[in-house]
Each structure stands twice: as C-alpha cells, then as structure tokens.
C-alpha positions in Angstrom: 12.3 1.9 10.1 8.8 0.9 9.3 8.7 -1.3 12.5 9.7 1.7 14.6 7.0 3.8 13.0 4.3 1.2 13.6 5.4 0.7 17.3 5.3 4.4 17.9 1.8 4.6 16.4 0.6 1.8 18.6 2.2 3.4 21.6 0.2 6.6 21.1 -3.1 4.9 20.2 -4.7 5.9 23.6 -3.8 9.6 23.0 -5.2 9.5 19.4 -8.5 7.8 20.7 -8.8 10.4 23.5 -8.3 13.3 21.0 -10.8 11.8 18.6 -13.4 11.5 21.3 -13.2 15.1 22.3 -11.0 15.0 25.4 -8.4 17.7 25.9 -5.2 16.3 24.4 -2.6 17.6 26.9 -3.1 15.2 29.8 -3.5 12.0 27.8 -0.3 13.0 25.9 1.7 13.6 29.0 0.5 10.5 30.8 1.2 8.4 27.7 4.7 9.9 27.3 5.8 9.4 30.9 3.8 6.4 32.2 2.7 4.7 29.0 5.8 2.6 28.8 4.5 0.5 31.7 1.9 -2.0 30.6 -0.4 -0.9 33.4 -0.1 2.8 32.6 -0.8 2.1 28.9 -3.8 -0.1 29.6 -5.2 2.4 32.2 -4.9 5.3 29.7 -6.4 3.1 26.9 -9.4 2.3 29.1 -9.8 5.9 30.1 -9.8 7.0 26.5 -12.4 4.5 25.6 -14.8 4.5 28.6 -14.7 8.1 30.0 -17.1 10.5 28.3 -15.8 14.0 27.6 -17.9 16.8 29.1 -20.9 17.8 27.1 -22.0 21.4 27.2 -25.5 22.4 26.2 -27.0 25.8 25.6 -30.7 26.3 26.0 -32.5 27.0 22.7 -32.9 30.7 22.1 -30.2 31.7 24.6 -28.1 34.6 23.3 -26.0 36.1 26.1 -24.9 39.2 24.1 -28.3 40.1 22.6 -30.0 43.2 23.9 
C-alpha cells in the first residue's frame, strides 16, 4: 500500500511542481492524468513545469483604478 502511495506521488510530481510555481493547476493535472502514463508525456510535463515561467503581472506604483 505504501508503494502505491509513493508511485502515485511520483506520478503527479510535475503537477505539484507546476502548482507550486504559480501555474494554473487545471491543464497540468489533465495532461498528467491522460498523457502522463507515457514516459515522453511525463518528461514533457516535468520540463514544462520546471522551465516555463508563469505569467507575472505588475501594477504601476500609485495606480488605483477605483479611486476618484
């Protein structure tokens, strides 16, 4: 039972990494669930989670859109 738990955790490592790095969690989860069982799919998702930067949004200092 512990082996199955560890293997499941290892299977979803790319999804966990993507979530921790600020990516939206839906697409990595779906790709991992449906294509992650192939080695190429898992490696592609793993590299995407590590190398792709999530979008960064910045707001100029002093910008308050609802202030009159």
